[in-house]
N, C-alpha and C positions, 0 to 999 in steps of 0.2 A: 288839552292845552298843547300847543305846539312850541317846540324849542327852536329858536332861530339862532344860529351861530354867526356872530359878527367877527370878521377878521380885522383886527386893528393892527396898524403897523407896529412892529416891535421896536421898542426904544433900546438904547444902549444899556439901560438898567434892567431890562426884562430878559431873563435867560431864554435861550433858543428853544428849550424843551417844554415850555409852559403851554397849556392849552388855551385856546381862545375863549373869551368870556361868553357864557351862554345867557341869552336874554329870553325870559319867558313872557309871552304876550298872550292875552286872553283870546279865545276863538272869536272870530267876528260873528256878530249877531245876524242870523239869517232868518228866513221864514221858518216857523215852527209848525209841526204837524198837529200837536195838541197843546192846549194851554195846561198849566199846572192843575187848575180846577178840574178840567175835563179828564186829565190823567188819573186824578184821585177818584173821581166818580166812577170811571171805568174799572179801575183796579178793585175798589171796594165792591162794586157790583159783580165783578168776576169772581171774587173770593166768596161772596154770598152764594152765587150760583154753584160754585164747586162744592161748597159745604152742603148745600141742599141736595145736590146730586149724590154725593158720597153717603149722606145719611139715608136717602131714599134707597140707594142700592143695598146698603147694609140691612135695611128693614124689609125690603121686598125681593131682593136678588134678581130684579129685572133690569137689564141694561137700558132698554128702550124707555121704560118708565122713569128711570133715574135721569137719563139724558133730557127727556122732556120736562121733568120737574126742575132740573138745574137751569135749563135755558129759560124757562118761564120765570123762575125766581130771580135769575140774573137780570133779565130784561126789565122786569117790574121794579127791581131795586134800583136799577140805573135811572128809570123814570122818576122814582120817588126821591132818590138822592139828588138828582138834578134840581128838584124843587126845594129840597131842604137845605142844601149847602148853598150859601149866599154867593153871589157873583162878585 
């Protein structure tokens, strides 16, 4: 949120040392990169992929195998979550 200061003319009743009133305006709506649904699907898919990668690495101690397992699980879960979570 941006704060915009409006300078109002000072009246005789208002002391000279007071601060101008701050008006809060909501940010203007512009184009969005991802919808909320897409962001949730991507985040949950990423978390699933990271969890699978960590568990694979702890079980096998192979970095390449863990990376491939995590990427596969993350991509597959994104496809599945996209169908499961309603639009």
